[in-house]
Every structure is written in structure tokens, then in C-alpha cells.
N, CA, C and O atoms as a CHARMM CRD file, in Angstrom:
* protein
*
  292
    1    1 MET  N      0.84100  -1.16700   0.00000 PROA 1      0.00000
    2    1 MET  CA     0.00000   0.00000   0.00000 PROA 1      0.00000
    3    1 MET  C      0.89200   1.23800   0.00000 PROA 1      0.00000
    4    1 MET  O      1.92000   1.29000   0.67500 PROA 1      0.00000
    5    2 ASN  N      0.47500   2.21100  -0.76100 PROA 2      0.00000
    6    2 ASN  CA     1.23500   3.44400  -0.90100 PROA 2      0.00000
    7    2 ASN  C      0.47700   4.57900  -0.20600 PROA 2      0.00000
    8    2 ASN  O     -0.36800   5.23000  -0.82100 PROA 2      0.00000
    9    3 TRP  N      0.77700   4.81500   1.07400 PROA 3      0.00000
   10    3 TRP  CA     0.06500   5.81700   1.85900 PROA 3      0.00000
   11    3 TRP  C      0.51200   7.22100   1.48800 PROA 3      0.00000
   12    3 TRP  O      1.69800   7.47300   1.27500 PROA 3      0.00000
   13    4 LYS  N     -0.45300   8.13300   1.41200 PROA 4      0.00000
   14    4 LYS  CA    -0.18700   9.53900   1.11800 PROA 4      0.00000
   15    4 LYS  C     -0.84300  10.39700   2.19300 PROA 4      0.00000
   16    4 LYS  O     -1.76300   9.95000   2.87700 PROA 4      0.00000
   17    5 HSD  N     -0.36500  11.63000   2.34000 PROA 5      0.00000
   18    5 HSD  CA    -0.82200  12.51200   3.41100 PROA 5      0.00000
   19    5 HSD  C     -1.46800  13.76100   2.82200 PROA 5      0.00000
   20    5 HSD  O     -0.90000  14.39100   1.92900 PROA 5      0.00000
   21    6 THR  N     -2.64100  14.12100   3.30900 PROA 6      0.00000
   22    6 THR  CA    -3.36800  15.31000   2.88200 PROA 6      0.00000
   23    6 THR  C     -3.78500  16.08800   4.12900 PROA 6      0.00000
   24    6 THR  O     -4.20600  15.49700   5.12300 PROA 6      0.00000
   25    7 TYR  N     -3.66800  17.40300   4.07200 PROA 7      0.00000
   26    7 TYR  CA    -4.00200  18.21300   5.23900 PROA 7      0.00000
   27    7 TYR  C     -4.40900  19.62400   4.80800 PROA 7      0.00000
   28    7 TYR  O     -4.03500  20.09300   3.73300 PROA 7      0.00000
   29    8 LEU  N     -5.18300  20.28900   5.66900 PROA 8      0.00000
   30    8 LEU  CA    -5.57100  21.67700   5.45000 PROA 8      0.00000
   31    8 LEU  C     -4.53800  22.59100   6.09900 PROA 8      0.00000
   32    8 LEU  O     -4.08500  22.34400   7.21600 PROA 8      0.00000
   33    9 LYS  N     -4.17400  23.65000   5.38000 PROA 9      0.00000
   34    9 LYS  CA    -3.17300  24.59400   5.86800 PROA 9      0.00000
   35    9 LYS  C     -3.59200  25.99900   5.42300 PROA 9      0.00000
   36    9 LYS  O     -4.05800  26.16800   4.29600 PROA 9      0.00000
   37   10 PRO  N     -3.43300  27.01200   6.29200 PROA 10     0.00000
   38   10 PRO  CA    -3.80400  28.36400   5.87500 PROA 10     0.00000
   39   10 PRO  C     -2.83800  28.89500   4.81600 PROA 10     0.00000
   40   10 PRO  O     -1.62700  28.70000   4.92000 PROA 10     0.00000
   41   11 ASN  N     -3.37600  29.56300   3.80400 PROA 11     0.00000
   42   11 ASN  CA    -2.52300  30.17200   2.78700 PROA 11     0.00000
   43   11 ASN  C     -2.17800  31.59700   3.21400 PROA 11     0.00000
   44   11 ASN  O     -2.52200  32.01100   4.32200 PROA 11     0.00000
   45   12 LYS  N     -1.50900  32.34300   2.35400 PROA 12     0.00000
   46   12 LYS  CA    -1.05400  33.69200   2.72600 PROA 12     0.00000
   47   12 LYS  C     -2.21000  34.66300   2.96500 PROA 12     0.00000
   48   12 LYS  O     -2.02300  35.70300   3.59700 PROA 12     0.00000
   49   13 ASN  N     -3.39600  34.33500   2.46700 PROA 13     0.00000
   50   13 ASN  CA    -4.57900  35.17600   2.68900 PROA 13     0.00000
   51   13 ASN  C     -5.37500  34.75600   3.92200 PROA 13     0.00000
   52   13 ASN  O     -6.39700  35.36400   4.24000 PROA 13     0.00000
   53   14 GLY  N     -4.91100  33.71900   4.61200 PROA 14     0.00000
   54   14 GLY  CA    -5.59600  33.24800   5.80100 PROA 14     0.00000
   55   14 GLY  C     -6.69100  32.23200   5.54800 PROA 14     0.00000
   56   14 GLY  O     -7.32700  31.76200   6.49200 PROA 14     0.00000
   57   15 PHE  N     -6.92300  31.88500   4.29000 PROA 15     0.00000
   58   15 PHE  CA    -7.91400  30.87100   3.95200 PROA 15     0.00000
   59   15 PHE  C     -7.24900  29.50200   3.95700 PROA 15     0.00000
   60   15 PHE  O     -6.07800  29.36800   3.60000 PROA 15     0.00000
   61   16 PHE  N     -8.00400  28.49200   4.36300 PROA 16     0.00000
   62   16 PHE  CA    -7.45900  27.14000   4.38900 PROA 16     0.00000
   63   16 PHE  C     -7.51300  26.52000   3.00000 PROA 16     0.00000
   64   16 PHE  O     -8.47300  26.71500   2.25300 PROA 16     0.00000
   65   17 GLN  N     -6.47000  25.77100   2.66800 PROA 17     0.00000
   66   17 GLN  CA    -6.43700  25.04600   1.39800 PROA 17     0.00000
   67   17 GLN  C     -5.81300  23.68200   1.64200 PROA 17     0.00000
   68   17 GLN  O     -5.01400  23.50000   2.56100 PROA 17     0.00000
   69   18 TRP  N     -6.19500  22.72000   0.79500 PROA 18     0.00000
   70   18 TRP  CA    -5.65200  21.37200   0.90700 PROA 18     0.00000
   71   18 TRP  C     -4.20900  21.36600   0.41500 PROA 18     0.00000
   72   18 TRP  O     -3.88600  21.98200  -0.60100 PROA 18     0.00000
   73   19 CYS  N     -3.35000  20.66600   1.14200 PROA 19     0.00000
   74   19 CYS  CA    -1.93600  20.53600   0.78800 PROA 19     0.00000
   75   19 CYS  C     -1.55000  19.06400   0.87300 PROA 19     0.00000
   76   19 CYS  O     -2.31700  18.23100   1.35600 PROA 19     0.00000
   77   20 GLY  N     -0.36100  18.76600   0.40000 PROA 20     0.00000
   78   20 GLY  CA     0.12700  17.39000   0.41200 PROA 20     0.00000
   79   20 GLY  C     -0.26600  16.67800  -0.86100 PROA 20     0.00000
   80   20 GLY  O     -0.40400  17.29300  -1.91900 PROA 20     0.00000
   81   21 ASP  N     -0.44400  15.38200  -0.74900 PROA 21     0.00000
   82   21 ASP  CA    -0.83900  14.55500  -1.89600 PROA 21     0.00000
   83   21 ASP  C     -2.36000  14.46700  -1.93100 PROA 21     0.00000
   84   21 ASP  O     -2.96500  13.77500  -1.11200 PROA 21     0.00000
   85   22 LEU  N     -2.97300  15.16400  -2.87400 PROA 22     0.00000
   86   22 LEU  CA    -4.43300  15.17400  -2.96000 PROA 22     0.00000
   87   22 LEU  C     -4.94100  13.96700  -3.74200 PROA 22     0.00000
   88   22 LEU  O     -4.42100  13.65500  -4.81300 PROA 22     0.00000
   89   23 PRO  N     -5.95500  13.28900  -3.20800 PROA 23     0.00000
   90   23 PRO  CA    -6.53300  12.16800  -3.95300 PROA 23     0.00000
   91   23 PRO  C     -7.38800  12.66900  -5.11100 PROA 23     0.00000
   92   23 PRO  O     -7.83000  13.81800  -5.11800 PROA 23     0.00000
   93   24 ASP  N     -7.61500  11.80300  -6.07800 PROA 24     0.00000
   94   24 ASP  CA    -8.54200  12.12300  -7.16200 PROA 24     0.00000
   95   24 ASP  C     -9.95500  12.18500  -6.58500 PROA 24     0.00000
   96   24 ASP  O    -10.25700  11.54000  -5.58100 PROA 24     0.00000
   97   25 TYR  N    -10.79900  12.95700  -7.22500 PROA 25     0.00000
   98   25 TYR  CA   -12.19100  13.05500  -6.79800 PROA 25     0.00000
   99   25 TYR  C    -12.96500  11.80000  -7.19000 PROA 25     0.00000
  100   25 TYR  O    -12.68700  11.17400  -8.21300 PROA 25     0.00000
  101   26 ASP  N    -13.93200  11.45100  -6.36400 PROA 26     0.00000
  102   26 ASP  CA   -14.90100  10.37900  -6.63900 PROA 26     0.00000
  103   26 ASP  C    -14.27600   8.99900  -6.79600 PROA 26     0.00000
  104   26 ASP  O    -14.78700   8.16700  -7.54500 PROA 26     0.00000
  105   27 VAL  N    -13.16600   8.75200  -6.09000 PROA 27     0.00000
  106   27 VAL  CA   -12.50700   7.44600  -6.10000 PROA 27     0.00000
  107   27 VAL  C    -12.52900   6.91600  -4.66300 PROA 27     0.00000
  108   27 VAL  O    -12.10200   7.62500  -3.75200 PROA 27     0.00000
  109   28 PRO  N    -13.01200   5.69600  -4.43400 PROA 28     0.00000
  110   28 PRO  CA   -13.01700   5.14800  -3.07400 PROA 28     0.00000
  111   28 PRO  C    -11.59200   5.04700  -2.52500 PROA 28     0.00000
  112   28 PRO  O    -10.66800   4.61700  -3.21500 PROA 28     0.00000
  113   29 LEU  N    -11.44400   5.45600  -1.26000 PROA 29     0.00000
  114   29 LEU  CA   -10.13700   5.47900  -0.60600 PROA 29     0.00000
  115   29 LEU  C    -10.20200   4.76600   0.73600 PROA 29     0.00000
  116   29 LEU  O    -11.25100   4.71700   1.37800 PROA 29     0.00000
  117   30 LEU  N     -9.07600   4.21700   1.14800 PROA 30     0.00000
  118   30 LEU  CA    -8.91200   3.77200   2.51800 PROA 30     0.00000
  119   30 LEU  C     -8.29100   4.95200   3.25100 PROA 30     0.00000
  120   30 LEU  O     -7.19400   5.39400   2.90700 PROA 30     0.00000
  121   31 VAL  N     -8.98900   5.46200   4.26100 PROA 31     0.00000
  122   31 VAL  CA    -8.57200   6.67000   4.96700 PROA 31     0.00000
  123   31 VAL  C     -8.20500   6.31000   6.40100 PROA 31     0.00000
  124   31 VAL  O     -8.89400   5.52700   7.05500 PROA 31     0.00000
  125   32 TYR  N     -7.09700   6.90000   6.88300 PROA 32     0.00000
  126   32 TYR  CA    -6.71000   6.78000   8.28700 PROA 32     0.00000
  127   32 TYR  C     -6.70600   8.18000   8.87500 PROA 32     0.00000
  128   32 TYR  O     -5.91800   9.03300   8.46600 PROA 32     0.00000
  129   33 ALA  N     -7.59300   8.41100   9.83900 PROA 33     0.00000
  130   33 ALA  CA    -7.69000   9.71900  10.49200 PROA 33     0.00000
  131   33 ALA  C     -8.14300   9.52300  11.92900 PROA 33     0.00000
  132   33 ALA  O     -8.99900   8.68500  12.21200 PROA 33     0.00000
  133   34 ASP  N     -7.57100  10.29100  12.82300 PROA 34     0.00000
  134   34 ASP  CA    -7.96600  10.26700  14.23800 PROA 34     0.00000
  135   34 ASP  C     -7.90900   8.86700  14.84300 PROA 34     0.00000
  136   34 ASP  O     -8.72600   8.52800  15.69900 PROA 34     0.00000
  137   35 GLY  N     -6.94800   8.05300  14.40300 PROA 35     0.00000
  138   35 GLY  CA    -6.76400   6.72800  14.97000 PROA 35     0.00000
  139   35 GLY  C     -7.65500   5.63800  14.40900 PROA 35     0.00000
  140   35 GLY  O     -7.64700   4.51700  14.91700 PROA 35     0.00000
  141   36 TYR  N     -8.42900   5.94100  13.36700 PROA 36     0.00000
  142   36 TYR  CA    -9.35300   4.96800  12.79100 PROA 36     0.00000
  143   36 TYR  C     -9.17500   4.84800  11.28400 PROA 36     0.00000
  144   36 TYR  O     -8.80900   5.81000  10.60800 PROA 36     0.00000
  145   37 PHE  N     -9.43900   3.65400  10.77300 PROA 37     0.00000
  146   37 PHE  CA    -9.47700   3.40400   9.33500 PROA 37     0.00000
  147   37 PHE  C    -10.92900   3.38900   8.87700 PROA 37     0.00000
  148   37 PHE  O    -11.79800   2.88500   9.58800 PROA 37     0.00000
  149   38 HSD  N    -11.19400   3.92900   7.71200 PROA 38     0.00000
  150   38 HSD  CA   -12.52300   3.82000   7.11300 PROA 38     0.00000
  151   38 HSD  C    -12.41200   4.03700   5.60500 PROA 38     0.00000
  152   38 HSD  O    -11.40500   4.53800   5.10500 PROA 38     0.00000
  153   39 ILE  N    -13.45300   3.65300   4.90700 PROA 39     0.00000
  154   39 ILE  CA   -13.50100   3.85600   3.45700 PROA 39     0.00000
  155   39 ILE  C    -14.32600   5.11000   3.20500 PROA 39     0.00000
  156   39 ILE  O    -15.42100   5.26900   3.74400 PROA 39     0.00000
  157   40 ASP  N    -13.79000   5.98500   2.38700 PROA 40     0.00000
  158   40 ASP  CA   -14.44800   7.25600   2.11100 PROA 40     0.00000
  159   40 ASP  C    -14.10400   7.68600   0.69600 PROA 40     0.00000
  160   40 ASP  O    -13.33100   7.01700   0.00900 PROA 40     0.00000
  161   41 THR  N    -14.67100   8.79200   0.26300 PROA 41     0.00000
  162   41 THR  CA   -14.44800   9.32400  -1.08000 PROA 41     0.00000
  163   41 THR  C    -14.17400  10.81700  -0.96700 PROA 41     0.00000
  164   41 THR  O    -14.89500  11.52900  -0.26800 PROA 41     0.00000
  165   42 PHE  N    -13.14200  11.29500  -1.64500 PROA 42     0.00000
  166   42 PHE  CA   -12.82900  12.72100  -1.69000 PROA 42     0.00000
  167   42 PHE  C    -13.69100  13.32900  -2.79000 PROA 42     0.00000
  168   42 PHE  O    -13.60300  12.92500  -3.94900 PROA 42     0.00000
  169   43 ILE  N    -14.51900  14.29600  -2.42500 PROA 43     0.00000
  170   43 ILE  CA   -15.47800  14.86400  -3.38100 PROA 43     0.00000
  171   43 ILE  C    -15.30400  16.37900  -3.47300 PROA 43     0.00000
  172   43 ILE  O    -14.68000  17.00400  -2.61600 PROA 43     0.00000
  173   44 TYR  N    -15.86100  16.94000  -4.51800 PROA 44     0.00000
  174   44 TYR  CA   -15.91400  18.39300  -4.67100 PROA 44     0.00000
  175   44 TYR  C    -17.37700  18.77100  -4.80100 PROA 44     0.00000
  176   44 TYR  O    -18.04000  18.42500  -5.77900 PROA 44     0.00000
  177   45 GLY  N    -17.86600  19.48100  -3.80700 PROA 45     0.00000
  178   45 GLY  CA   -19.26600  19.88200  -3.82700 PROA 45     0.00000
  179   45 GLY  C    -19.46200  21.17100  -3.05900 PROA 45     0.00000
  180   45 GLY  O    -18.74100  21.43700  -2.09800 PROA 45     0.00000
  181   46 ASP  N    -20.40000  21.95100  -3.45800 PROA 46     0.00000
  182   46 ASP  CA   -20.68800  23.23600  -2.80800 PROA 46     0.00000
  183   46 ASP  C    -19.46300  24.14400  -2.76900 PROA 46     0.00000
  184   46 ASP  O    -19.28500  24.91700  -1.82800 PROA 46     0.00000
  185   47 GLY  N    -18.62200  24.04600  -3.79100 PROA 47     0.00000
  186   47 GLY  CA   -17.44200  24.90100  -3.88300 PROA 47     0.00000
  187   47 GLY  C    -16.28200  24.49100  -3.00700 PROA 47     0.00000
  188   47 GLY  O    -15.30200  25.22900  -2.90500 PROA 47     0.00000
  189   48 GLU  N    -16.36600  23.32600  -2.36600 PROA 48     0.00000
  190   48 GLU  CA   -15.29200  22.87900  -1.48100 PROA 48     0.00000
  191   48 GLU  C    -14.98800  21.40800  -1.70500 PROA 48     0.00000
  192   48 GLU  O    -15.87500  20.62000  -2.03000 PROA 48     0.00000
  193   49 ALA  N    -13.73300  21.05100  -1.52900 PROA 49     0.00000
  194   49 ALA  CA   -13.31400  19.65200  -1.57500 PROA 49     0.00000
  195   49 ALA  C    -13.32400  19.11000  -0.14800 PROA 49     0.00000
  196   49 ALA  O    -12.89600  19.78800   0.78600 PROA 49     0.00000
  197   50 GLU  N    -13.81500  17.88300   0.01200 PROA 50     0.00000
  198   50 GLU  CA   -13.90900  17.29300   1.34200 PROA 50     0.00000
  199   50 GLU  C    -14.13000  15.79300   1.23000 PROA 50     0.00000
  200   50 GLU  O    -14.40000  15.26600   0.15000 PROA 50     0.00000
  201   51 LEU  N    -14.00900  15.11400   2.36800 PROA 51     0.00000
  202   51 LEU  CA   -14.38300  13.71000   2.42100 PROA 51     0.00000
  203   51 LEU  C    -15.90100  13.62800   2.46100 PROA 51     0.00000
  204   51 LEU  O    -16.55900  14.45100   3.09700 PROA 51     0.00000
  205   52 GLU  N    -16.44700  12.64200   1.78800 PROA 52     0.00000
  206   52 GLU  CA   -17.90300  12.53400   1.67300 PROA 52     0.00000
  207   52 GLU  C    -18.58000  12.09500   2.97200 PROA 52     0.00000
  208   52 GLU  O    -19.60800  12.65500   3.35300 PROA 52     0.00000
  209   53 GLU  N    -18.01600  11.10200   3.65100 PROA 53     0.00000
  210   53 GLU  CA   -18.68600  10.49600   4.79900 PROA 53     0.00000
  211   53 GLU  C    -18.21500  11.01500   6.15300 PROA 53     0.00000
  212   53 GLU  O    -18.89800  10.80300   7.15500 PROA 53     0.00000
  213   54 SER  N    -17.08800  11.67700   6.21300 PROA 54     0.00000
  214   54 SER  CA   -16.55800  12.10200   7.50500 PROA 54     0.00000
  215   54 SER  C    -15.82700  13.43100   7.36500 PROA 54     0.00000
  216   54 SER  O    -15.54600  13.89000   6.25800 PROA 54     0.00000
  217   55 PHE  N    -15.52900  14.03400   8.50000 PROA 55     0.00000
  218   55 PHE  CA   -14.75500  15.26600   8.48400 PROA 55     0.00000
  219   55 PHE  C    -13.35900  14.96800   9.00600 PROA 55     0.00000
  220   55 PHE  O    -13.20400  14.40200  10.08800 PROA 55     0.00000
  221   56 ALA  N    -12.36500  15.34100   8.25600 PROA 56     0.00000
  222   56 ALA  CA   -10.98000  15.23800   8.70000 PROA 56     0.00000
  223   56 ALA  C    -10.20600  16.34000   7.99800 PROA 56     0.00000
  224   56 ALA  O    -10.31800  16.50700   6.78400 PROA 56     0.00000
  225   57 ASN  N     -9.42300  17.08700   8.75500 PROA 57     0.00000
  226   57 ASN  CA    -8.62200  18.13400   8.14100 PROA 57     0.00000
  227   57 ASN  C     -7.15700  17.73300   8.01800 PROA 57     0.00000
  228   57 ASN  O     -6.32100  18.51900   7.57200 PROA 57     0.00000
  229   58 ASP  N     -6.85900  16.49900   8.42000 PROA 58     0.00000
  230   58 ASP  CA    -5.51400  15.94800   8.31800 PROA 58     0.00000
  231   58 ASP  C     -5.67400  14.43100   8.28300 PROA 58     0.00000
  232   58 ASP  O     -6.07400  13.83100   9.28000 PROA 58     0.00000
  233   59 PHE  N     -5.36400  13.80100   7.14000 PROA 59     0.00000
  234   59 PHE  CA    -5.56900  12.36400   7.04400 PROA 59     0.00000
  235   59 PHE  C     -4.56400  11.72100   6.09600 PROA 59     0.00000
  236   59 PHE  O     -3.98600  12.37200   5.22600 PROA 59     0.00000
  237   60 TYR  N     -4.38100  10.42800   6.29600 PROA 60     0.00000
  238   60 TYR  CA    -3.57500   9.60500   5.39900 PROA 60     0.00000
  239   60 TYR  C     -4.53600   8.77500   4.57200 PROA 60     0.00000
  240   60 TYR  O     -5.61100   8.40900   5.04700 PROA 60     0.00000
  241   61 TRP  N     -4.16000   8.47400   3.34400 PROA 61     0.00000
  242   61 TRP  CA    -5.05500   7.73000   2.46700 PROA 61     0.00000
  243   61 TRP  C     -4.25800   6.89500   1.47500 PROA 61     0.00000
  244   61 TRP  O     -3.08900   7.16900   1.20200 PROA 61     0.00000
  245   62 CYS  N     -4.91000   5.87800   0.94700 PROA 62     0.00000
  246   62 CYS  CA    -4.37700   5.10700  -0.17700 PROA 62     0.00000
  247   62 CYS  C     -5.57100   4.59700  -0.97500 PROA 62     0.00000
  248   62 CYS  O     -6.66900   4.42600  -0.44600 PROA 62     0.00000
  249   63 GLU  N     -5.33100   4.36100  -2.24700 PROA 63     0.00000
  250   63 GLU  CA    -6.39700   3.82400  -3.09000 PROA 63     0.00000
  251   63 GLU  C     -6.62000   2.36900  -2.72100 PROA 63     0.00000
  252   63 GLU  O     -5.68600   1.66200  -2.34300 PROA 63     0.00000
  253   64 LEU  N     -7.85300   1.93200  -2.83400 PROA 64     0.00000
  254   64 LEU  CA    -8.16800   0.53700  -2.54800 PROA 64     0.00000
  255   64 LEU  C     -7.55700  -0.34300  -3.62500 PROA 64     0.00000
  256   64 LEU  O     -7.64000  -0.03400  -4.81300 PROA 64     0.00000
  257   65 GLU  N     -6.94500  -1.43700  -3.20500 PROA 65     0.00000
  258   65 GLU  CA    -6.29400  -2.36100  -4.13000 PROA 65     0.00000
  259   65 GLU  C     -6.84300  -3.76300  -3.92100 PROA 65     0.00000
  260   65 GLU  O     -7.21700  -4.13900  -2.81000 PROA 65     0.00000
  261   66 VAL  N     -6.88600  -4.51100  -4.97400 PROA 66     0.00000
  262   66 VAL  CA    -7.23600  -5.92000  -4.86800 PROA 66     0.00000
  263   66 VAL  C     -5.99300  -6.64400  -4.36000 PROA 66     0.00000
  264   66 VAL  O     -4.92500  -6.49700  -4.95500 PROA 66     0.00000
  265   67 PRO  N     -6.09500  -7.41600  -3.28600 PROA 67     0.00000
  266   67 PRO  CA    -4.91400  -8.09300  -2.75900 PROA 67     0.00000
  267   67 PRO  C     -4.41900  -9.18600  -3.69700 PROA 67     0.00000
  268   67 PRO  O     -5.20800  -9.83300  -4.38600 PROA 67     0.00000
  269   68 ASP  N     -3.11900  -9.38200  -3.71600 PROA 68     0.00000
  270   68 ASP  CA    -2.51900 -10.46600  -4.49500 PROA 68     0.00000
  271   68 ASP  C     -2.61500 -11.73200  -3.65700 PROA 68     0.00000
  272   68 ASP  O     -1.88100 -11.89400  -2.68300 PROA 68     0.00000
  273   69 THR  N     -3.51300 -12.62400  -4.03200 PROA 69     0.00000
  274   69 THR  CA    -3.71600 -13.85000  -3.27200 PROA 69     0.00000
  275   69 THR  C     -2.81900 -14.98600  -3.74400 PROA 69     0.00000
  276   69 THR  O     -2.84200 -16.07900  -3.17900 PROA 69     0.00000
  277   70 GLY  N     -2.03000 -14.72300  -4.78300 PROA 70     0.00000
  278   70 GLY  CA    -1.09600 -15.73000  -5.27200 PROA 70     0.00000
  279   70 GLY  C     -1.71200 -16.76800  -6.18300 PROA 70     0.00000
  280   70 GLY  O     -1.00900 -17.66800  -6.64300 PROA 70     0.00000
  281   71 ASN  N     -3.01100 -16.67400  -6.46200 PROA 71     0.00000
  282   71 ASN  CA    -3.64300 -17.67500  -7.31800 PROA 71     0.00000
  283   71 ASN  C     -4.01000 -17.10400  -8.68800 PROA 71     0.00000
  284   71 ASN  O     -4.78300 -17.70400  -9.43600 PROA 71     0.00000
  285   72 GLY  N     -3.44400 -15.93100  -9.00800 PROA 72     0.00000
  286   72 GLY  CA    -3.68800 -15.34200 -10.31900 PROA 72     0.00000
  287   72 GLY  C     -5.02100 -14.64500 -10.43200 PROA 72     0.00000
  288   72 GLY  O     -5.39100 -14.21300 -11.52300 PROA 72     0.00000
  289   73 GLY  N     -5.75500 -14.51900  -9.34300 PROA 73     0.00000
  290   73 GLY  CA    -7.07800 -13.90900  -9.37800 PROA 73     0.00000
  291   73 GLY  C     -7.12500 -12.51900  -8.87400 PROA 73     0.00000
  292   73 GLY  O     -8.19100 -11.90400  -8.85700 PROA 73     0.00000
């Protein structure tokens, strides 16, 4: 798994913006935030980018992968 980090940080105008490795929109992700793992989607709606199912302003994520079970499947 290739974990990436995304977080909100104030810009020079004092507004918060996403920094780090941003996930693609509308792709299911495995998210680690506040000590918990969950599946969520990074979306853009109402003029803001955010996680669809939860609120986190600092999280680690990776794309969901099919595990290699060794049987070619």
C-alpha cells in the first residue's frame, strides 16, 4: 500500500487550502484519520473539496487495491 498525506493549511490570505498529496475526486479510498481506518471518497461539492462520509482536516489515504492472493485472481 502506498500511503499519502493530505491536510488543510492556511494560505497567505488566511484561507485554508488542501496541501500534500491530494486524492482524485470520486474514487473510493482507505482513509486513516484520528486513529481509525474507514472507506471514504474525496469529493468536490458546494465549492469545497472534502471527504464525503466524515470530516478530517488531516488524514492519510491510499487507493483501494485488490490483494494479491497468489492464485492469479
